[in-house]
MITIRO-657914 format. One record per residue: z, y, x of N, C-alpha, C in turn. Coordinates in steps of 0.2 Angstrom, whole numbers, padded with zeros to 4 digits, always signed. Example, Ala and Ser with C-alpha at 12.3 -4.5 7.8 and 13.67 -1.06 7.14 Angstrom:
BEGIN
+0039_-0028_+0066_+0039_-0022_+0062_+0039_-0016_+0066 $
+0035_-0011_+0064_+0036_-0005_+0068_+0039_+0000_+0064 $
END
This chain:
BEGIN
+0253_-0039_+0013_+0252_-0036_+0006_+0249_-0030_+0007 $
+0244_-0028_+0002_+0241_-0021_+0003_+0244_-0017_-0003 $
+0246_-0012_-0001_+0249_-0007_-0005_+0244_-0005_-0011 $
+0247_-0003_-0016_+0242_+0000_-0021_+0238_+0005_-0021 $
+0240_+0009_-0016_+0236_+0016_-0015_+0229_+0013_-0011 $
+0230_+0007_-0006_+0225_+0005_-0003_+0220_+0002_-0008 $
+0223_-0003_-0013_+0219_-0005_-0017_+0216_-0002_-0021 $
+0218_+0004_-0023_+0215_+0009_-0027_+0210_+0013_-0024 $
+0211_+0014_-0017_+0205_+0016_-0013_+0200_+0013_-0012 $
+0201_+0006_-0011_+0196_+0002_-0009_+0191_+0001_-0015 $
+0195_+0001_-0022_+0192_+0000_-0028_+0187_+0006_-0030 $
+0190_+0012_-0028_+0185_+0018_-0029_+0180_+0018_-0024 $
+0180_+0016_-0019_+0175_+0017_-0014_+0169_+0012_-0016 $
+0171_+0005_-0018_+0165_+0001_-0020_+0163_+0004_-0027 $
+0167_+0007_-0032_+0164_+0009_-0037_+0159_+0015_-0036 $
+0161_+0019_-0032_+0156_+0025_-0031_+0151_+0024_-0027 $
+0150_+0018_-0022_+0144_+0015_-0019_+0140_+0012_-0025 $
+0142_+0008_-0030_+0139_+0007_-0035_+0135_+0012_-0039 $
+0139_+0017_-0040_+0137_+0022_-0046_+0132_+0026_-0040 $
+0131_+0027_-0035_+0126_+0030_-0031_+0121_+0026_-0030 $
+0121_+0019_-0030_+0116_+0016_-0029_+0111_+0015_-0035 $
+0114_+0014_-0041_+0111_+0014_-0048_+0108_+0020_-0050 $
+0113_+0026_-0047_+0110_+0034_-0050_+0103_+0035_-0047 $
+0103_+0032_-0041_+0097_+0036_-0037_+0091_+0031_-0037 $
+0092_+0025_-0040_+0086_+0020_-0039_+0082_+0021_-0045 $
+0076_+0021_-0043_+0071_+0023_-0049_+0067_+0017_-0048 $
+0064_+0014_-0054_+0060_+0008_-0055_+0053_+0011_-0057 $
+0048_+0009_-0053_+0041_+0011_-0055_+0038_+0003_-0057 $
+0036_+0005_-0063_+0032_+0000_-0066_+0025_+0000_-0066 $
+0023_-0004_-0061_+0015_-0003_-0059_+0010_-0005_-0066 $
+0005_-0003_-0068_+0001_-0004_-0074_-0002_-0011_-0073 $
-0003_-0013_-0078_-0008_-0019_-0078_-0014_-0021_-0073 $
-0018_-0015_-0074_-0024_-0016_-0070_-0023_-0010_-0064 $
-0022_-0013_-0059_-0020_-0008_-0053_-0027_-0006_-0050 $
-0029_+0000_-0051_-0035_+0003_-0047_-0033_+0009_-0044 $
-0038_+0013_-0040_-0036_+0019_-0037_-0034_+0024_-0042 $
-0037_+0024_-0049_-0038_+0029_-0053_-0031_+0030_-0056 $
-0027_+0024_-0056_-0020_+0025_-0058_-0015_+0027_-0053 $
-0017_+0029_-0048_-0012_+0031_-0042_-0010_+0038_-0043 $
-0013_+0043_-0046_-0011_+0050_-0048_-0004_+0049_-0052 $
-0005_+0045_-0057_+0000_+0045_-0063_+0006_+0042_-0059 $
+0005_+0037_-0053_+0010_+0034_-0051_+0014_+0039_-0046 $
+0010_+0043_-0043_+0012_+0049_-0038_+0015_+0054_-0042 $
+0015_+0055_-0048_+0019_+0060_-0051_+0025_+0057_-0053 $
+0026_+0050_-0055_+0031_+0048_-0056_+0037_+0047_-0050 $
+0034_+0046_-0044_+0038_+0046_-0037_+0039_+0053_-0035 $
+0035_+0057_-0035_+0036_+0065_-0032_+0036_+0069_-0037 $
+0039_+0076_-0034_+0039_+0081_-0038_+0033_+0085_-0036 $
+0033_+0092_-0039_+0026_+0096_-0037_+0026_+0098_-0030 $
+0031_+0097_-0026_+0031_+0099_-0019_+0032_+0092_-0014 $
+0029_+0087_-0018_+0028_+0081_-0013_+0036_+0077_-0011 $
+0041_+0080_-0014_+0048_+0078_-0012_+0050_+0071_-0017 $
+0051_+0066_-0014_+0053_+0061_-0018_+0059_+0062_-0023 $
+0058_+0059_-0030_+0062_+0061_-0034_+0069_+0055_-0034 $
+0068_+0051_-0028_+0074_+0046_-0028_+0074_+0045_-0021 $
+0079_+0042_-0018_+0080_+0039_-0011_+0079_+0032_-0011 $
+0076_+0029_-0017_+0078_+0022_-0018_+0073_+0020_-0023 $
+0067_+0016_-0022_+0064_+0013_-0027_+0063_+0006_-0027 $
+0062_+0005_-0034_+0059_-0002_-0035_+0053_-0003_-0038 $
+0047_-0006_-0034_+0040_-0006_-0037_+0040_-0013_-0040 $
+0039_-0012_-0047_+0039_-0019_-0051_+0032_-0021_-0052 $
+0031_-0026_-0049_+0023_-0028_-0050_+0023_-0034_-0055 $
+0027_-0035_-0060_+0028_-0041_-0064_+0022_-0041_-0068 $
+0019_-0035_-0071_+0014_-0036_-0076_+0006_-0035_-0072 $
+0006_-0033_-0067_+0000_-0033_-0064_-0003_-0040_-0064 $
-0009_-0039_-0067_-0014_-0046_-0067_-0021_-0045_-0064 $
-0021_-0038_-0062_-0029_-0037_-0058_-0027_-0031_-0053 $
-0030_-0031_-0048_-0030_-0026_-0043_-0035_-0027_-0039 $
-0038_-0021_-0038_-0044_-0018_-0033_-0043_-0017_-0027 $
-0047_-0017_-0022_-0045_-0015_-0015_-0043_-0008_-0014 $
-0047_-0004_-0019_-0044_+0002_-0019_-0037_+0004_-0020 $
-0035_+0001_-0026_-0028_+0000_-0029_-0023_-0001_-0022 $
-0025_-0006_-0019_-0020_-0008_-0014_-0020_-0003_-0008 $
-0025_+0000_-0006_-0025_+0005_-0002_-0022_+0011_-0002 $
-0023_+0013_-0011_-0019_+0019_-0012_-0011_+0017_-0012 $
-0010_+0011_-0015_-0002_+0010_-0015_+0000_+0010_-0008 $
-0004_+0007_-0002_-0001_+0007_+0005_+0001_+0014_+0006 $
-0003_+0018_+0006_-0003_+0026_+0007_+0003_+0028_+0004 $
+0004_+0028_-0002_+0010_+0030_-0006_+0015_+0027_-0004 $
+0017_+0020_-0002_+0023_+0018_+0001_+0024_+0021_+0009 $
+0018_+0022_+0013_+0019_+0025_+0019_+0022_+0031_+0018 $
+0020_+0035_+0014_+0022_+0041_+0013_+0030_+0041_+0012 $
+0032_+0038_+0008_+0039_+0037_+0005_+0043_+0035_+0012 $
+0040_+0029_+0015_+0044_+0027_+0023_+0044_+0034_+0027 $
+0040_+0037_+0027_+0040_+0043_+0031_+0045_+0048_+0030 $
+0046_+0049_+0023_+0051_+0054_+0021_+0058_+0049_+0021 $
+0059_+0044_+0024_+0066_+0041_+0024_+0068_+0037_+0018 $
+0063_+0037_+0013_+0065_+0033_+0007_+0064_+0025_+0008 $
+0069_+0022_+0005_+0069_+0014_+0004_+0066_+0012_-0001 $
+0065_+0005_-0002_+0063_+0002_-0008_+0062_-0005_-0008 $
+0061_-0009_-0014_+0062_-0015_-0014_+0056_-0018_-0018 $
+0054_-0023_-0019_+0048_-0026_-0024_+0052_-0030_-0028 $
+0048_-0030_-0033_+0050_-0034_-0038_+0043_-0039_-0041 $
+0042_-0045_-0039_+0036_-0049_-0041_+0036_-0052_-0048 $
+0041_-0053_-0052_+0040_-0056_-0058_+0044_-0063_-0058 $
+0045_-0066_-0062_+0048_-0072_-0064_+0043_-0077_-0063 $
+0046_-0082_-0059_+0041_-0088_-0058_+0042_-0094_-0063 $
+0038_-0098_-0064_+0032_-0098_-0061_+0026_-0093_-0064 $
+0023_-0090_-0058_+0018_-0084_-0060_+0011_-0087_-0064 $
+0010_-0083_-0069_+0003_-0086_-0073_-0003_-0084_-0068 $
-0008_-0087_-0070_-0014_-0088_-0065_-0016_-0081_-0064 $
-0017_-0076_-0068_-0019_-0070_-0065_-0015_-0066_-0060 $
-0009_-0066_-0063_-0004_-0063_-0058_-0003_-0067_-0052 $
-0003_-0073_-0051_-0003_-0077_-0044_-0009_-0074_-0041 $
-0015_-0073_-0042_-0020_-0072_-0039_-0020_-0065_-0036 $
-0017_-0060_-0040_-0015_-0054_-0037_-0010_-0055_-0031 $
-0005_-0058_-0033_+0001_-0059_-0027_-0003_-0063_-0021 $
-0007_-0067_-0021_-0010_-0070_-0016_-0016_-0065_-0012 $
-0019_-0061_-0016_-0023_-0056_-0014_-0019_-0052_-0009 $
-0013_-0049_-0012_-0009_-0045_-0008_-0008_-0047_-0001 $
-0005_-0054_-0002_-0003_-0058_+0004_-0008_-0059_+0009 $
-0014_-0061_+0007_-0020_-0062_+0012_-0023_-0055_+0014 $
-0021_-0050_+0011_-0023_-0043_+0014_-0018_-0040_+0019 $
-0012_-0044_+0020_-0007_-0042_+0024_-0003_-0035_+0021 $
-0003_-0035_+0014_+0001_-0030_+0011_+0008_-0030_+0013 $
+0010_-0037_+0011_+0018_-0037_+0011_+0020_-0037_+0018 $
+0017_-0040_+0022_+0018_-0039_+0030_+0018_-0033_+0033 $
+0013_-0030_+0031_+0012_-0023_+0035_+0016_-0016_+0032 $
+0017_-0017_+0025_+0021_-0012_+0021_+0029_-0014_+0022 $
+0030_-0020_+0020_+0038_-0022_+0020_+0041_-0026_+0024 $
+0036_-0029_+0029_+0038_-0033_+0035_+0042_-0040_+0032 $
+0039_-0042_+0026_+0041_-0049_+0024_+0034_-0053_+0023 $
+0036_-0060_+0022_+0031_-0064_+0020_+0033_-0066_+0013 $
+0029_-0063_+0008_+0031_-0065_+0001_+0025_-0069_-0002 $
+0028_-0074_-0007_+0023_-0078_-0011_+0020_-0084_-0007 $
+0017_-0083_-0001_+0014_-0087_+0004_+0012_-0084_+0010 $
+0012_-0088_+0015_+0009_-0086_+0022_+0001_-0083_+0020 $
-0001_-0078_+0024_-0008_-0075_+0022_-0012_-0081_+0025 $
-0018_-0081_+0020_-0023_-0086_+0021_-0029_-0083_+0024 $
-0032_-0085_+0028_-0038_-0081_+0032_-0043_-0081_+0027 $
-0047_-0076_+0025_-0051_-0076_+0021_-0059_-0073_+0024 $
-0065_-0075_+0024_-0070_-0074_+0028_-0072_-0066_+0024 $
-0070_-0066_+0018_-0072_-0060_+0013_-0068_-0054_+0013 $
-0062_-0055_+0016_-0057_-0049_+0018_-0057_-0046_+0024 $
-0058_-0040_+0026_-0055_-0038_+0032_-0050_-0035_+0030 $
-0044_-0037_+0033_-0037_-0035_+0031_-0035_-0027_+0032 $
-0030_-0025_+0029_-0028_-0018_+0030_-0027_-0015_+0037 $
-0029_-0010_+0038_-0030_-0006_+0046_-0029_+0001_+0043 $
-0023_+0002_+0048_-0022_+0010_+0048_-0024_+0012_+0055 $
-0031_+0017_+0054_-0034_+0018_+0061_-0034_+0026_+0062 $
-0032_+0027_+0068_-0032_+0034_+0071_-0040_+0035_+0072 $
-0041_+0043_+0071_-0047_+0044_+0073_-0050_+0042_+0079 $
-0046_+0043_+0085_-0048_+0041_+0091_-0050_+0033_+0092 $
-0048_+0029_+0088_-0050_+0023_+0088_-0054_+0020_+0083 $
-0057_+0025_+0078_-0061_+0023_+0072_-0067_+0021_+0075 $
-0071_+0024_+0079_-0078_+0022_+0081_-0077_+0015_+0085 $
-0073_+0013_+0089_-0072_+0006_+0092_-0071_+0001_+0087 $
-0067_+0002_+0081_-0067_-0001_+0075_-0072_-0003_+0071 $
-0076_+0002_+0070_-0082_+0002_+0066_-0088_-0001_+0070 $
-0089_+0001_+0076_-0094_-0003_+0079_-0093_-0011_+0081 $
-0086_-0012_+0081_-0085_-0018_+0084_-0083_-0023_+0079 $
-0076_-0023_+0076_-0073_-0027_+0072_-0077_-0025_+0063 $
-0078_-0021_+0062_-0082_-0020_+0056_-0089_-0022_+0055 $
-0094_-0021_+0062_-0100_-0022_+0062_-0100_-0030_+0063 $
-0096_-0034_+0065_-0096_-0041_+0066_-0095_-0045_+0060 $
-0089_-0041_+0056_-0088_-0044_+0049_-0093_-0043_+0045 $
-0096_-0037_+0045_-0102_-0036_+0040_-0108_-0042_+0042 $
-0109_-0042_+0048_-0115_-0047_+0050_-0113_-0054_+0047 $
-0107_-0056_+0049_-0104_-0063_+0047_-0104_-0065_+0040 $
-0103_-0060_+0036_-0104_-0060_+0029_-0110_-0061_+0025 $
-0115_-0056_+0029_-0121_-0056_+0026_-0126_-0060_+0028 $
-0125_-0064_+0034_-0129_-0068_+0039_-0135_-0064_+0041 $
-0134_-0058_+0043_-0139_-0053_+0045_-0138_-0051_+0051 $
-0144_-0047_+0054_-0142_-0043_+0060_-0144_-0035_+0057 $
-0143_-0035_+0052_-0144_-0027_+0050_-0139_-0022_+0053 $
-0141_-0016_+0054_-0137_-0012_+0056_-0134_-0008_+0052 $
-0133_-0008_+0045_-0129_-0007_+0041_-0128_+0001_+0041 $
-0134_+0005_+0041_-0134_+0012_+0042_-0130_+0016_+0037 $
-0132_+0014_+0030_-0129_+0017_+0025_-0120_+0016_+0025 $
-0119_+0010_+0027_-0111_+0009_+0027_-0108_+0014_+0033 $
-0112_+0013_+0039_-0109_+0017_+0045_-0109_+0025_+0042 $
-0114_+0027_+0037_-0114_+0034_+0036_-0108_+0036_+0032 $
-0107_+0032_+0028_-0102_+0032_+0023_-0094_+0033_+0027 $
-0094_+0029_+0031_-0087_+0028_+0035_-0086_+0034_+0039 $
-0093_+0036_+0042_-0091_+0043_+0047_-0089_+0048_+0042 $
-0093_+0049_+0036_-0091_+0055_+0032_-0084_+0054_+0029 $
-0081_+0048_+0027_-0074_+0048_+0026_-0070_+0050_+0032 $
-0071_+0048_+0038_-0066_+0051_+0044_-0068_+0059_+0045 $
-0074_+0060_+0044_-0075_+0067_+0044_-0071_+0073_+0041 $
-0070_+0070_+0035_-0066_+0072_+0029_-0058_+0072_+0031 $
-0056_+0066_+0034_-0050_+0067_+0036_-0049_+0073_+0042 $
-0053_+0073_+0047_-0053_+0077_+0052_-0054_+0085_+0050 $
-0058_+0086_+0046_-0058_+0093_+0043_-0053_+0095_+0038 $
-0050_+0090_+0033_-0047_+0093_+0027_-0039_+0091_+0028 $
-0038_+0087_+0033_-0030_+0084_+0033_-0027_+0086_+0039 $
-0021_+0087_+0038_-0016_+0088_+0044_-0015_+0082_+0048 $
-0017_+0075_+0045_-0016_+0070_+0049_-0022_+0067_+0051 $
-0023_+0062_+0056_-0030_+0060_+0059_-0030_+0052_+0057 $
-0026_+0050_+0052_-0026_+0042_+0051_-0028_+0040_+0044 $
-0033_+0036_+0042_-0035_+0033_+0037_-0034_+0026_+0037 $
-0033_+0022_+0031_-0032_+0016_+0029_-0038_+0013_+0026 $
-0039_+0007_+0029_-0046_+0003_+0026_-0043_-0003_+0023 $
-0046_-0006_+0018_-0046_-0013_+0016_-0054_-0015_+0014 $
-0058_-0018_+0018_-0065_-0019_+0016_-0064_-0027_+0013 $
-0068_-0028_+0007_-0069_-0034_+0004_-0077_-0035_+0002 $
-0079_-0042_+0003_-0086_-0043_+0001_-0084_-0046_-0006 $
-0089_-0043_-0010_-0088_-0044_-0018_-0095_-0046_-0020 $
-0095_-0052_-0022_-0102_-0055_-0023_-0107_-0053_-0019 $
-0113_-0050_-0021_-0117_-0047_-0016_-0117_-0041_-0013 $
-0112_-0037_-0014_-0111_-0030_-0012_-0105_-0029_-0007 $
-0105_-0024_-0005_-0098_-0023_+0000_-0095_-0017_-0005 $
-0090_-0019_-0004_-0085_-0012_-0008_-0080_-0009_-0001 $
-0082_-0003_+0001_-0078_+0000_+0005_-0072_+0004_+0001 $
-0066_+0002_+0002_-0059_+0006_-0002_-0057_+0011_+0002 $
-0056_+0016_+0001_-0051_+0021_+0003_-0048_+0025_-0001 $
-0044_+0029_+0000_-0041_+0035_-0004_-0045_+0042_-0004 $
-0046_+0045_-0008_-0050_+0051_-0008_-0046_+0056_-0005 $
-0048_+0061_+0000_-0046_+0065_+0004_-0043_+0071_+0000 $
-0044_+0071_-0007_-0042_+0077_-0011_-0035_+0076_-0012 $
-0031_+0070_-0010_-0023_+0071_-0009_-0021_+0070_-0003 $
-0018_+0075_-0002_-0017_+0076_+0006_-0010_+0070_+0008 $
-0007_+0068_+0003_-0002_+0063_+0005_-0006_+0055_+0007 $
-0013_+0055_+0007_-0016_+0049_+0008_-0016_+0048_+0016 $
-0017_+0052_+0020_-0018_+0052_+0027_-0011_+0053_+0030 $
-0008_+0047_+0033_-0003_+0046_+0037_-0002_+0045_+0044 $
+0002_+0047_+0049_+0002_+0047_+0056_+0004_+0039_+0057 $
+0001_+0036_+0062_+0003_+0029_+0064_+0011_+0030_+0067 $
END
């Protein structure tokens, strides 16, 4: 038999843990349209003015998201990476099943981009499906950037456009992005997600004006 004091102590311990859990848990409800322009607002919800997390445990609620662009994925990835680097834990809330068509497309796109696997180490919704039109999320160190650009990206561009173009303009843009990282950030890593949309390329990245964007591998 447990003594009354032992039962009381056990109850108080469990009760205290529950209070601590719910006290510090912060729910971040993501907007219906998830674009890179939404990230500053989300950043202010998550961090104070000194980039200190406002909680040590977050729940990212995707329930209402019915559209997400590549730039939104990349910005969200960097935000989550920064939280991880600061020792913050978090969970995902994907919404109630069955998902409506728009929401399901968003979740499938995140799965196929390897968002769930690379940021949360889980397979959510479904196994990633290979897409010829999506070059999955990559965190690339400056020292490896040129080989990635000249090999993987170049091959992907040529396969999607069915041309042998040198893609000079795209290469120039990519070089400028990484030069900005090198010149203006204390880190030397950028994250890319490249999608082929209709007849044009959309290269998505997070602007170097936000220092939290560039994270070490």
